[in-house]
PAZAPA-4460 file (N, C-alpha, C; in steps of 0.05 Angstrom, whole numbers, plus 32768, in hexadecimal, padded with zeros to 4 digits):
% residues 318
    n_x    n_y    n_z   ca_x   ca_y   ca_z    c_x    c_y    c_z   seq   type   mol
   7E16   8153   825E   7E22   8144   8248   7E3A   8153   823D     1      M     A
   7E50   8144   8238   7E68   814F   822D   7E64   8154   820F     2      D     A
   7E64   816D   8207   7E5F   8173   81EB   7E77   8175   81D9     3      G     A
   7E8F   816F   81E5   7EA7   8171   81D5   7EA8   815A   81C0     4      R     A
   7EB0   8161   81A7   7EAF   814C   8192   7EC7   813A   8192     5      P     A
   7EC4   8123   8186   7ED9   8111   817F   7EDF   8114   8161     6      V     A
   7EF8   8118   815A   7F00   8118   813E   7F07   80FC   8135     7      L     A
   7EFD   80F3   811E   7F05   80D9   8113   7F12   80DF   80F8     8      V     A
   7F2C   80DA   80F8   7F3C   80E0   80E0   7F42   80C6   80D1     9      S     A
   7F34   80C3   80BA   7F37   80AB   80AB   7F2D   80AF   808E    10      T     A
   7F30   809B   807E   7F28   809D   8062   7F09   809D   8061    11      Q     A
   7EFF   80A7   804A   7EE2   80A9   8047   7ED4   808E   804A    12      H     A
   7EE0   8079   803F   7ED4   805F   8041   7EE6   804E   8054    13      E     A
   7EDC   804A   806C   7EEB   803B   8080   7ED7   802D   8092    14      D     A
   7ED0   8014   808C   7EBC   8005   809C   7EC4   8002   80B9    15      P     A
   7EDE   8002   80BE   7EE8   8000   80DA   7EE0   8019   80EA    16      T     A
   7EE7   8030   80DE   7EE0   8049   80EC   7EC1   804C   80EE    17      A     A
   7EB3   8041   80DA   7E95   8043   80DB   7E8A   8037   80F5    18      D     A
   7E96   8021   80FF   7E8C   8014   8117   7E90   8027   812F    19      L     A
   7EA6   8035   8130   7EAB   8047   8147   7E99   805F   8145    20      V     A
   7E96   806A   812D   7E85   8082   8129   7E68   807B   8131    21      V     A
   7E5F   8063   8129   7E44   805A   8131   7E41   8058   814F    22      A     A
   7E55   804E   815C   7E54   804B   817A   7E54   8067   8187    23      E     A
   7E65   8079   817D   7E65   8094   8187   7E4A   80A1   8184    24      L     A
   7E3E   809E   816C   7E23   80A9   8167   7E0F   809D   817A    25      N     A
   7E10   8083   817F   7DFD   8076   8191   7DFF   8082   81AD    26      R     A
   7E17   808A   81B5   7E1B   8095   81D0   7E17   80B3   81D0    27      R     A
   7E0F   80BF   81B9   7E0A   80DB   81B6   7E24   80EC   81BB    28      R     A
   7E3B   80E1   81B3   7E54   80F0   81B4   7E57   80FE   8199    29      V     A
   7E5B   8118   8199   7E5F   8127   8180   7E77   811C   8171    30      P     A
   7E74   8119   8156   7E8A   810E   8146   7E8E   8120   812D    31      V     A
   7EA7   8125   8127   7EAE   8132   810E   7EC1   811F   8100    32      L     A
   7EB8   8113   80EA   7EC8   8101   80DB   7ED2   810E   80C1    33      R     A
   7EEB   810B   80BB   7EF6   8116   80A2   7F10   8108   809B    34      F     A
   7F18   810D   8082   7F31   8101   8077   7F44   8118   8071    35      D     A
   7F57   811E   8082   7F68   8136   807D   7F76   8136   8062    36      P     A
   7F7F   811E   8059   7F8D   811D   803F   7F7C   8124   8027    37      G     A
   7F62   811F   8029   7F50   8124   8012   7F3E   813D   8017    38      R     A
   7F37   8143   802F   7F25   8159   8035   7F32   8174   8037    39      D     A
   7F4D   8174   803B   7F5B   818D   803F   7F71   8190   8029    40      F     A
   7F73   81A6   801C   7F5F   81BC   801D   7F47   81B6   800C    41      P     A
   7F31   81C2   8011   7F18   81BD   8002   7F01   81C0   8015    42      G     A
   7EF4   81A9   801C   7EDD   81AB   802E   7EE6   81B0   804B    43      V     A
   7F00   81AC   8051   7F0A   81B1   806C   7F19   81CC   806C    44      A     A
   7F13   81DC   8081   7F20   81F6   8084   7F2B   81F8   80A0    45      V     A
   7F45   81FE   80A3   7F52   8201   80BD   7F58   821E   80C3    46      L     A
   7F52   8226   80DB   7F5A   8241   80E5   7F64   823D   8101    47      A     A
   7F7E   823A   8104   7F8A   8234   811E   7F9C   824A   8127    48      A     A
   7F99   8251   8141   7FA9   8267   814D   7FB7   825C   8166    49      N     A
   7FCF   8266   816B   7FDC   825E   8184   7FD0   826E   819B    50      T     A
   7FCF   8261   81B2   7FC8   826F   81CA   7FD5   8261   81E2    51      H     A
   7FD2   826B   81F9   7FE1   8263   8210   7FDF   8244   8215    52      Q     A
   7FC8   8239   8210   7FC4   821C   8214   7FCB   820B   81FD    53      G     A
   7FD3   8216   81E7   7FD9   8206   81CF   7FCC   8212   81B7    54      G     A
   7FBD   8203   81A8   7FB0   820C   8190   7F92   8212   8195    55      W     A
   7F88   8228   818B   7F6B   822D   818B   7F63   8233   816E    56      S     A
   7F49   8237   816A   7F3F   823C   814F   7F2B   8226   8147    57      G     A
   7F28   8222   812D   7F13   8210   8124   7F1D   81FE   810D    58      T     A
   7F10   81E7   810C   7F12   81D5   80F4   7EF5   81D2   80EA    59      L     A
   7EF1   81DA   80D1   7ED7   81D8   80C5   7ED8   81C4   80AE    60      T     A
   7EC6   81B1   80AF   7EC3   819D   8099   7EA7   819E   808F    61      V     A
   7EA4   81A9   8077   7E89   81AD   806C   7E7A   81C1   807E    62      G     A
   7E63   81B8   8088   7E52   81C9   8098   7E57   81C7   80B6    63      S     A
   7E6B   81B6   80BE   7E70   81B1   80DA   7E8A   81BD   80E3    64      R     A
   7E8B   81C8   80FB   7EA2   81D6   8106   7EA9   81CB   8122    65      T     A
   7EC3   81C7   8127   7ECC   81BF   8141   7EE0   81D3   814B    66      A     A
   7EDE   81DA   8165   7EF2   81EC   8172   7F0A   81DB   8179    67      D     A
   7F21   81E4   8170   7F3A   81D4   8173   7F41   81CF   8191    68      L     A
   7F3A   81E2   81A2   7F41   81DF   81BE   7F2B   81D2   81CE    69      D     A
   7F17   81C7   81C0   7F02   81B8   81CE   7EFD   819D   81C2    70      A     A
   7F12   8192   81B5   7F0F   8177   81A9   7F16   8162   81BF    71      I     A
   7F03   8150   81C3   7F05   813D   81D8   7F1B   8128   81D2    72      R     A
   7F1A   811D   81B9   7F2C   8108   81B1   7F2F   8107   8193    73      A     A
   7F45   80FC   818A   7F49   80F8   816D   7F4F   80DA   8169    74      L     A
   7F3E   80CE   8159   7F42   80B2   8151   7F51   80B3   8136    75      Y     A
   7F6B   80AF   8137   7F7C   80AF   811E   7F7B   8094   8113    76      H     A
   7F69   8090   8101   7F64   8075   80F5   7F77   8071   80DD    77      R     A
   7F6D   8075   80C5   7F7F   8072   80AD   7F78   8087   8099    78      R     A
   7F80   80A0   809F   7F7A   80B6   808B   7F8B   80B3   8072    79      P     A
   7F82   80BF   805C   7F92   80BF   8044   7FAB   80D0   8048    80      S     A
   7FC0   80CB   8038   7FD7   80DC   8039   7FD1   80F6   802B    81      I     A
   7FE1   810A   8031   7FDC   8124   8025   7FE8   8124   8008    82      Y     A
   7FD6   8121   7FF5   7FDE   811F   7FD9   7FE0   813B   7FCC    83      E     A
   7FF3   813F   7FBA   7FF5   8158   7FAB   7FDC   815B   7F9A    84      P     A
   7FD1   8174   7F99   7FBA   817A   7F88   7FC6   8188   7F6F    85      V     A
   7FC7   817A   7F59   7FD4   8185   7F41   7FEF   8178   7F3E    86      G     A
   8001   8186   7F30   801B   817B   7F2B   8030   8191   7F2E    87      S     A
   8049   8189   7F2F   805F   819C   7F31   8067   81A3   7F4D    88      G     A
   807B   81B4   7F50   8086   81BA   7F6A   8072   81C8   7F7C    89      Q     A
   8061   81D9   7F71   804D   81E7   7F82   803A   81D4   7F8F    90      T     A
   8031   81BF   7F80   801E   81AC   7F8C   802C   819B   7FA1    91      A     A
   8045   8193   7F9D   8054   8184   7FB1   8059   8194   7FCA    92      L     A
   805F   81AE   7FC6   8064   81C0   7FDD   804A   81C2   7FED    93      F     A
   8034   81C6   7FE0   801A   81CA   7FEE   8013   81B1   7FFE    94      A     A
   8018   8199   7FF2   8011   8180   8000   8022   817D   801A    95      A     A
   803B   8185   8018   804C   8183   8030   8044   8198   8045    96      K     A
   803B   81B0   803C   8032   81C4   804E   8018   81BB   805C    97      E     A
   8006   81AE   804D   7FED   81A4   8058   7FF3   818F   806E    98      N     A
   8006   817D   8069   800C   8169   807C   8018   8175   8096    99      R     A
   8029   8188   8093   8036   8193   80AA   8024   81A9   80B8   100      R     A
   8012   81B4   80A9   8000   81C8   80B4   7FE8   81BB   80C2   101      G     A
   7FD6   81B0   80B2   7FBF   81A3   80BE   7FC7   818B   80CF   102      L     A
   7FD9   817A   80C4   7FE3   8163   80D3   7FF0   816B   80ED   103      G     A
   8000   8181   80EC   800D   818A   8104   7FFB   8194   8119   104      G     A
   7FE6   81A3   8111   7FD2   81AD   8124   7FC3   8196   8131   105      V     A
   7FBA   8182   8120   7FAC   816C   812A   7FBC   815B   813E   106      L     A
   7FD6   815C   813B   7FE8   814D   814D   7FEF   815D   8167   107      A     A
   7FE4   8175   8169   7FEB   8186   8180   7FD2   8193   818D   108      A     A
   7FBC   8185   818D   7FA3   8190   8198   7FA4   8190   81B6   109      L     A
   7F9E   81A6   81C3   7FA0   81A7   81E1   7F8A   8197   81EE   110      P     A
   7F92   8187   8201   7F7E   8177   8211   7F71   8161   8201   111      G     A
   7F7C   815A   81EA   7F6F   8145   81D9   7F7C   812A   81DF   112      C     A
   7F6A   8116   81E2   7F73   80FA   81E4   7F77   80EF   81C8   113      L     A
   7F8D   80E1   81C3   7F93   80D6   81A9   7F91   80B7   81AA   114      Y     A
   7F84   80AC   8196   7F83   808F   8193   7F8A   8088   8176   115      L     A
   7FA4   8085   8171   7FBA   808E   8181   7FC6   80A6   8174   116      S     A
   7FDA   80B2   8181   7FE7   80CA   8175   7FF4   80C2   815B   117      H     A
   7FF0   80D2   8146   7FFC   80CB   812C   801A   80C6   812D   118      P     A
   8028   80D5   813D   8045   80D2   813E   804D   80B8   814D   119      Q     A
   803D   80B1   8161   8041   8097   816F   803C   8080   815C   120      A     A
   8027   8082   814C   8021   806C   8139   8038   8069   8125   121      I     A
   8042   8080   811B   8058   807F   8107   8071   8072   8113   122      A     A
   8077   8079   812C   808F   806D   8138   808C   804F   813D   123      R     A
   8074   8047   8145   806F   802B   814B   806D   8019   8133   124      A     A
   806C   8025   811B   8069   8014   8103   8084   8007   80FA   125      E     A
   809A   800F   8107   80B4   8003   8100   80B7   7FE8   810D   126      Y     A
   80B8   7FD3   80FD   80BA   7FB8   8109   80D3   7FB3   8119   127      K     A
   80EA   7FBE   8110   8102   7FBA   8121   80FE   7FC4   813D   128      P     A
   80F1   7FDB   8140   80EC   7FE6   815B   80D8   7FD5   816A   129      A     A
   80C4   7FCA   815C   80B0   7FB8   8169   80BE   7FA0   8174   130      Q     A
   80CE   7F93   8163   80DB   7F7A   816B   80EE   7F7E   8183   131      L     A
   80FD   7F94   8182   810F   7F9A   8198   8100   7F9F   81B2   132      A     A
   80E9   7FAC   81B1   80D9   7FB1   81C9   80CD   7F97   81D3   133      E     A
   80C4   7F86   81C1   80B8   7F6D   81C9   80CD   7F5B   81D7   134      A     A
   80E5   7F5B   81CD   80FB   7F4D   81DA   8101   7F58   81F6   135      V     A
   8101   7F73   81F8   8107   7F80   8211   80F2   7F78   8226   136      R     A
   80D9   7F75   821D   80C3   7F6F   822F   80C1   7F51   8235   137      L     A
   80D2   7F41   822A   80D2   7F24   8230   80C0   7F13   8220   138      G     A
   80B4   7F1E   820A   80A3   7F0D   81F9   80B4   7EFC   81E7   139      L     A
   80AB   7EE3   81E2   80BA   7ED2   81CF   80B8   7EDF   81B3   140      P     A
   80CF   7EE2   81A6   80D1   7EEE   818B   80E1   7EDC   817A   141      V     A
   80D7   7ED5   8162   80E7   7EC4   8150   8102   7ED2   8148   142      P     A
   8117   7EC2   8145   8130   7ECD   813C   812B   7EDB   8121   143      E     A
   8136   7EF3   811E   8130   7F04   8107   8149   7F10   80FB   144      T     A
   814A   7F12   80E1   8160   7F1E   80D3   8154   7F33   80C0   145      L     A
   815F   7F4C   80C2   8158   7F61   80AF   8172   7F67   809F   146      I     A
   8171   7F64   8085   818A   7F67   8076   8184   7F6D   8059   147      T     A
   8198   7F77   804B   8198   7F79   802D   81B0   7F6A   8022   148      N     A
   81BB   7F58   8032   81D2   7F48   802B   81CA   7F2B   8024   149      D     A
   81CB   7F23   800B   81C3   7F08   8003   81D2   7EF2   8012   150      P     A
   81EB   7EF6   8018   81FB   7EE2   8026   81F0   7EDD   8042   151      V     A
   81EB   7EF3   8051   81E0   7EF0   806C   81C4   7EE4   806A   152      H     A
   81B4   7EEC   8057   8199   7EE1   8054   8199   7EC3   804F   153      A     A
   81AB   7EBA   803D   81AD   7E9E   8036   81B6   7E8E   804E   154      K     A
   81C9   7E98   805D   81D3   7E8A   8075   81BC   7E87   8089   155      E     A
   81AD   7E9D   808D   8197   7E9C   80A1   8182   7E88   8099   156      F     A
   817B   7E87   807F   8166   7E75   8076   816F   7E58   8077   157      C     A
   8189   7E53   8077   8194   7E38   8078   8194   7E2D   8095   158      A     A
   8191   7E3F   80A8   8193   7E36   80C4   8179   7E2C   80CF   159      Q     A
   8162   7E34   80C5   8148   7E2B   80CF   8133   7E32   80BB   160      Q     A
   811B   7E25   80BD   8105   7E2E   80AC   8100   7E4C   80AF   161      P     A
   80FE   7E5A   8098   80FE   7E77   8099   80E7   7E82   8088   162      T     A
   80DD   7E98   8091   80C9   7EA7   8082   80D3   7EC2   807B   163      I     A
   80C8   7ECE   8066   80CC   7EE9   805E   80B2   7EF8   8061   164      Y     A
   80B3   7F11   806B   809C   7F22   806C   80A4   7F3F   8069   165      K     A
   8094   7F50   805E   809B   7F6C   805A   809E   7F7B   8074   166      P     A
   80AE   7F8F   8074   80B2   7FA0   808C   809B   7FB4   808F   167      L     A
   808B   7FB8   807A   8075   7FCA   807B   805E   7FBF   806A   168      H     A
   8046   7FBE   8076   802F   7FB3   8069   8022   7FC9   8058   169      A     A
   802F   7FD0   8042   8025   7FE5   8031   8010   7FDA   801E   170      G     A
   8004   7FEC   800E   7FF0   7FE3   7FFA   7FFE   7FDE   7FE0   171      S     A
   7FF6   7FC8   7FD3   8001   7FC0   7FBA   7FEA   7FB9   7FA7   172      Y     A
   7FF0   7FB8   7F8D   7FDD   7FB0   7F79   7FEA   7F9C   7F67   173      T     A
   7FDA   7F88   7F5E   7FE3   7F74   7F4B   7FCD   7F74   7F35   174      V     A
   7FD5   7F7C   7F1D   7FC1   7F7D   7F07   7FAB   7F91   7F0D   175      G     A
   7FB2   7FA6   7F1C   7F9F   7FBB   7F22   7F8D   7FB4   7F3A   176      G     A
   7F91   7F9D   7F46   7F80   7F95   7F5D   7F91   7F96   7F77   177      E     A
   7F84   7F9E   7F8D   7F92   7F9F   7FA7   7F9D   7F84   7FAE   178      P     A
   7FB5   7F83   7FB9   7FC2   7F6A   7FC0   7FD3   7F6E   7FD9   179      A     A
   7FDA   7F59   7FE6   7FEB   7F5A   7FFD   8004   7F49   7FF9   180      G     A
   8019   7F4F   8008   8031   7F3F   8008   8031   7F2F   8022   181      I     A
   802A   7F15   8020   8027   7F05   8038   8042   7EFA   8040   182      W     A
   8044   7EF2   8059   805B   7EE3   8063   805E   7EC9   8053   183      A     A
   8077   7EC2   804B   807B   7EAB   803A   8095   7E9D   8043   184      A     A
   8094   7E82   8041   80AC   7E72   8046   80C0   7E77   8030   185      R     A
   80DA   7E77   8038   80EF   7E7C   8025   8106   7E68   802A   186      V     A
   8110   7E5D   8014   8126   7E4A   8016   8141   7E57   800E   187      E     A
   8158   7E4D   8018   8171   7E5A   8011   8176   7E5D   7FF3   188      P     A
   816D   7E49   7FE4   8171   7E4A   7FC7   8161   7E60   7FB9   189      G     A
   814D   7E6B   7FC7   813D   7E81   7FBB   814B   7E9C   7FBE   190      E     A
   815F   7E9E   7FCF   816C   7EB7   7FD5   817F   7EBE   7FBE   191      I     A
   817C   7ED6   7FB2   818E   7EDE   7F9D   8195   7EFC   7FA1   192      D     A
   81A2   7F07   7F8E   81AC   7F23   7F91   8196   7F38   7F92   193      D     A
   817D   7F30   7F8D   8167   7F43   7F8F   8164   7F4D   7FAC   194      A     A
   816F   7F3D   7FC0   816E   7F46   7FDC   817D   7F60   7FDF   195      V     A
   8190   7F66   7FCE   81A0   7F7E   7FD1   8190   7F97   7FCD   196      K     A
   8179   7F95   7FC0   816A   7FAD   7FB8   815B   7FBB   7FCE   197      H     A
   8157   7FAD   7FE5   8148   7FBA   7FFB   814D   7FAA   8014   198      S     A
   8145   7FB5   802B   8145   7FA6   8044   8130   7F90   8043   199      A     A
   8138   7F78   804D   8125   7F61   804F   8124   7F57   806B   200      H     A
   810D   7F4E   8074   8109   7F43   808E   8105   7F25   808B   201      L     A
   8118   7F15   8096   8116   7EF8   8097   8112   7EF0   80B4   202      F     A
   8102   7EDC   80B9   80FC   7ED4   80D5   80F9   7EB6   80D7   203      Q     A
   8103   7EAB   80EC   8100   7E8E   80F1   80E2   7E88   80F3   204      A     A
   80DA   7E73   80E5   80BD   7E6B   80E5   80B6   7E5E   8100   205      E     A
   80A0   7E68   810C   8096   7E5D   8125   8084   7E45   811E   206      V     A
   8088   7E2D   812A   8076   7E17   8124   805B   7E1A   8132   207      P     A
   804B   7E2B   8127   8032   7E33   8135   801B   7E1F   812F   208      K     A
   8008   7E1F   8142   7FF0   7E10   813E   7FD8   7E23   813A   209      V     A
   7FDC   7E3D   8140   7FC7   7E51   813D   7FD4   7E6C   813F   210      A     A
   7FC4   7E81   8139   7FCD   7E9D   813C   7FBA   7EAA   8150   211      D     A
   7FC3   7EC0   815B   7FB2   7ED1   816C   7FB5   7EEE   8164   212      V     A
   7F9F   7EFC   8160   7F9F   7F19   815C   7F96   7F25   8176   213      R     A
   7FA7   7F36   8181   7FA2   7F43   819B   7F9E   7F60   8195   214      V     A
   7F87   7F6B   819F   7F81   7F87   819C   7F83   7F94   81B7   215      V     A
   7F94   7FA8   81BA   7F98   7FB6   81D3   7F8C   7FD2   81D0   216      V     A
   7F79   7FD9   81E1   7F6D   7FF4   81E1   7F70   7FFE   81FE   217      I     A
   7F82   8012   8202   7F87   801B   821D   7F93   8004   822D   218      G     A
   7F85   7FFD   8243   7F8E   7FE7   8253   7F7D   7FCE   824F   219      D     A
   7F6D   7FCF   823A   7F5B   7FB8   8234   7F68   7FA7   821E   220      R     A
   7F68   7F8C   8222   7F76   7F7A   820F   7F61   7F65   8206   221      V     A
   7F5C   7F64   81EC   7F49   7F52   81E0   7F57   7F40   81CC   222      L     A
   7F52   7F26   81CE   7F61   7F13   81BE   7F4F   7F00   81AF   223      C     A
   7F57   7EFA   8196   7F49   7EE6   8186   7F5D   7ED2   817C   224      A     A
   7F57   7EB8   8181   7F68   7EA3   8176   7F5E   7E9E   8159   225      R     A
   7F70   7E9D   8146   7F6A   7E99   812A   7F76   7E7F   8120   226      I     A
   7F65   7E6E   8116   7F6F   7E54   810C   7F6B   7E53   80EE   227      T     A
   7F80   7E4E   80DF   7F80   7E4C   80C2   7F82   7E2F   80BA   228      A     A
   7F7C   7E29   80A1   7F7F   7E0D   8097   7F9C   7E04   809A   229      P     A
   7FA1   7DEA   809C   7FBD   7DE0   809F   7FCE   7DE9   8088   230      P     A
   7FE7   7DF0   808E   7FFA   7DF8   807A   7FFA   7E15   8072   231      G     A
   7FE5   7E25   807C   7FE4   7E41   8075   7FF7   7E50   8088   232      V     A
   8009   7E5F   807D   801C   7E6E   808D   8011   7E89   8096   233      L     A
   8006   7E98   8084   7FFB   7EB3   808A   7FDD   7EB2   8088   234      D     A
   7FD0   7EB4   809F   7FB3   7EB1   80A0   7FA4   7EC6   8090   235      W     A
   7FB1   7EDE   808C   7FA4   7EF3   807D   7F9E   7EEC   8060   236      R     A
   7FAC   7ED7   8056   7FA9   7ECF   803A   7F90   7EBE   8035   237      S     A
   7F83   7EB5   804B   7F6C   7EA3   8048   7F55   7EAB   805B   238      V     A
   7F4D   7EC4   805B   7F39   7ECE   806D   7F20   7EBD   806E   239      Y     A
   7F18   7EB3   8056   7EFF   7EA4   8055   7F00   7E88   8061   240      G     A
   7F18   7E7F   8069   7F1B   7E64   8074   7F24   7E63   8091   241      S     A
   7F20   7E79   809F   7F2A   7E7B   80BB   7F14   7E76   80CF   242      L     A
   7F1C   7E6D   80E6   7F09   7E6B   80FD   7F14   7E7B   8114   243      S     A
   7F02   7E86   8124   7F0A   7E98   813A   7EFD   7E90   8154   244      Y     A
   7F0B   7E96   8169   7EFF   7E94   8184   7F0D   7EA8   8197   245      E     A
   7EFD   7EB5   81A8   7F0A   7EC7   81BB   7F19   7EB7   81D0   246      P     A
   7F30   7EC1   81D8   7F41   7EB3   81EC   7F4B   7EC8   8200   247      V     A
   7F53   7EBE   8217   7F5F   7ECF   822B   7F7D   7ED3   8225   248      E     A
   7F87   7EEB   822C   7FA3   7EF1   8228   7FB2   7EE8   8240   249      C     A
   7FC8   7ED8   823D   7FD8   7ED1   8254   7FE2   7EEA   8263   250      P     A
   7FE3   7EE8   827D   7FE9   7F00   828E   8003   7F0D   8286   251      A     A
   8018   7EFC   8281   8032   7F08   827B   8032   7F16   825F   252      E     A
   8022   7F0B   824D   8020   7F18   8232   8011   7F32   8235   253      V     A
   7FFB   7F32   8244   7FEB   7F4A   8248   7FFD   7F60   8254   254      R     A
   800C   7F59   8269   801D   7F6D   8276   8031   7F79   8261   255      R     A
   803D   7F68   8251   8050   7F71   823E   8043   7F83   8229   256      A     A
   802B   7F7D   8220   801E   7F8C   820B   8016   7FA8   8215   257      L     A
   800C   7FA9   822E   8005   7FC3   8239   801E   7FD4   823B   258      I     A
   8034   7FC9   8243   804D   7FD8   8245   8057   7FDF   8229   259      E     A
   8053   7FCD   8215   805C   7FD3   81FA   804D   7FEB   81EF   260      F     A
   8033   7FEC   81F2   8024   8003   81E7   802B   801D   81F6   261      T     A
   802F   801B   8210   8037   8033   821F   8052   803D   8216   262      E     A
   8065   802B   8211   8080   8033   8209   8080   8042   81EE   263      S     A
   806D   803B   81DD   806B   8049   81C3   8057   8060   81C3   264      F     A
   804A   8065   81DA   8037   807A   81DC   801D   8074   81CD   265      G     A
   8016   805A   81CB   7FFE   8052   81BD   7FE6   804D   81D0   266      L     A
   7FCE   8052   81C6   7FB6   804A   81D5   7FA8   8033   81C6   267      R     A
   7FB3   802A   81B0   7FA8   8014   81A1   7FBF   8004   8194   268      F     A
   7FBC   7FEA   8192   7FCF   7FDA   8183   7FC2   7FC0   817C   269      G     A
   7FC7   7FB6   8163   7FBE   7F9C   815A   7FD7   7F8A   8157   270      A     A
   7FD9   7F76   8168   7FF0   7F65   816A   7FEB   7F4A   815E   271      F     A
   7FFF   7F3F   8151   7FFD   7F24   8146   8010   7F11   8155   272      D     A
   8006   7EFA   815D   8016   7EE6   816A   8012   7ECB   815C   273      F     A
   8027   7EBB   815C   8026   7E9F   8154   8026   7E8E   816D   274      A     A
   8013   7E7B   816E   8010   7E69   8186   801A   7E4D   817E   275      V     A
   802C   7E43   818F   8037   7E28   818A   8028   7E13   819A   276      T     A
   802E   7DFA   8195   8020   7DE4   81A2   8022   7DE4   81C0   277      A     A
   8038   7DEF   81CA   803C   7DF0   81E8   802F   7E09   81F4   278      D     A
   8020   7E18   81E4   8011   7E2F   81EF   8020   7E49   81F0   279      G     A
   8039   7E49   81E6   8048   7E62   81E6   803E   7E76   81D1   280      A     A
   803D   7E8F   81D8   8035   7EA5   81C6   804E   7EB3   81BC   281      W     A
   8054   7EB1   81A2   806B   7EBD   8196   8064   7ED8   8189   282      W     A
   8071   7EED   8191   806B   7F07   8186   8075   7F09   8169   283      F     A
   8063   7F12   8157   806A   7F16   813C   806C   7F34   8134   284      L     A
   8057   7F43   813B   8058   7F5F   8134   8040   7F6E   8141   285      E     A
   8042   7F89   8140   802D   7F9A   8149   8026   7FAD   8132   286      C     A
   800C   7FAF   812C   8002   7FC3   811A   7FF5   7FD9   812B   287      N     A
   8002   7FF0   812E   7FF7   8004   8140   7FDD   8011   8136   288      P     A
   7FD5   800A   811E   7FBB   8014   8114   7FAD   7FFE   8104   289      N     A
   7FAF   7FE5   810F   7FA6   7FCE   8100   7F88   7FCB   80FD   290      G     A
   7F81   7FB9   80EB   7F64   7FB3   80E6   7F59   7FA1   80FD   291      Q     A
   7F3F   7FA5   8102   7F33   7F96   8118   7F15   7F91   8113   292      W     A
   7F09   7F9F   8100   7EEC   7F9F   80FE   7EE0   7F82   80FA   293      A     A
   7EEE   7F71   80EB   7EE2   7F57   80E6   7EE2   7F46   8100   294      W     A
   7EF3   7F4C   8113   7EF3   7F3D   812C   7EDB   7F43   813D   295      L     A
   7ECF   7F5B   8139   7EB6   7F61   8148   7EA1   7F4B   8144   296      E     A
   7E9E   7F43   812C   7E89   7F2F   8125   7E94   7F12   8128   297      D     A
   7EAC   7F0D   811D   7EB5   7EF1   811B   7EBE   7EE7   8136   298      R     A
   7EC9   7EF8   8147   7ED3   7EEE   8161   7EC3   7EF9   8178   299      A     A
   7EB0   7F0B   8173   7E9F   7F17   8188   7EAE   7F28   819B   300      G     A
   7EC2   7F37   8191   7ED2   7F49   81A3   7EC6   7F65   81A1   301      L     A
   7EC1   7F71   81B8   7EB4   7F8C   81B8   7EC8   7FA2   81B4   302      P     A
   7ED6   7FA2   819E   7EEC   7FB5   8199   7EE1   7FD2   8195   303      I     A
   7ECC   7FD5   8185   7EC2   7FEF   8180   7EB9   7FFD   8199   304      A     A
   7EAC   7FEE   81AB   7EA3   7FF9   81C5   7EBB   8001   81D6   305      A     A
   7ED0   7FF1   81D6   7EE8   7FF7   81E6   7EF6   8010   81DB   306      A     A
   7EF7   8013   81C1   7F03   802B   81B5   7EF2   8044   81BC   307      I     A
   7ED8   8041   81BA   7EC6   8057   81C0   7EC8   805F   81DD   308      T     A
   7ECB   804B   81EF   7ECF   8051   820B   7EE6   8065   820F   309      D     A
   7EFC   805F   8202   7F14   8070   8205   7F0F   808C   81F9   310      V     A
   7F03   808D   81E0   7EFE   80A6   81D3   7EEA   80B7   81E3   311      L     A
   7ED7   80AA   81EF   7EC2   80B9   81FE   7ECB   80C1   821A   312      E     A
   7ED9   80AF   8228   7EDF   80B3   8244   7EFC   80B6   824B   313      N     A
   7F0E   80B0   8237   7F2A   80B1   823C   7F35   8097   8248   314      G     A
   7F24   8083   824D   7F2E   806A   8257   7F18   8055   8254   315      E     A
   7F20   803B   8257   7F0C   8026   8256   7F02   8021   8272   316      C     A
   7EE7   801E   8275   7EDD   8019   8290   7EE7   7FFE   829A   317      P     A
   7EEA   7FFC   82B5   7EF3   7FE4   82C1   7EDF   7FCE   82BE   318      A     A
***
């Protein structure tokens, strides 16, 4: 039995990571789960030394210790950011040192498989790069404008039905409660000088009949067709009213998505497509560390098992 551990780097409360940890435990694969941004410094202690093969030494979290040069894989899920402990310049300096110290070592583990590498995830989060790559690979992509010029924005919105959506799906609060910024239709008359304050992404609206969430793990592609009530633009705004069914990925789309993830150095990607009445799949975006846990149950997709296959064996079985 291979006794090398898998590191799971994520927040303390992460139901998605829980599914993978449970599957690793079921297969008797050693797991060390921790949240670098919250556990270090504190319950986590790093002692890393350079050697001919890269980094050696140990990472200890509580009562458990892993040898850095014997880590099988790292599942970089959604760890907390490295927050300053205290206030002032000293606290800010320490937080930056933690990120570059512990984060740097975790990104340079010898012989470690990454799902996915933190730097690859960071690079793939840029939507302009995603859209350019999708176009290069021949996927249908809605006409898109990124601008902070109200004149260009108004002209674009006047040419066709248009939506606005954020360039980054960050966390927001409204009245102290978590909230999201959904894709929304926008008319030319709604455009004003507020556009000047930041970059905005405007996109031609696709006349879709359904959406598809595609999860790529290694060379495995799992798809769920998502149907929302009539008139709903962004299905994420009405989770309780959706229906799901597993569907096959068209061969040309599958080929493009495998090449897409390889070009960004990813082993995982959650892709969103809009499907039109003629059956065309229109590329909308890729979340290189997107959510998927609810699809396990609602669409019957074996995503946790596929991820565990890669973490355990380095690949998905044929």
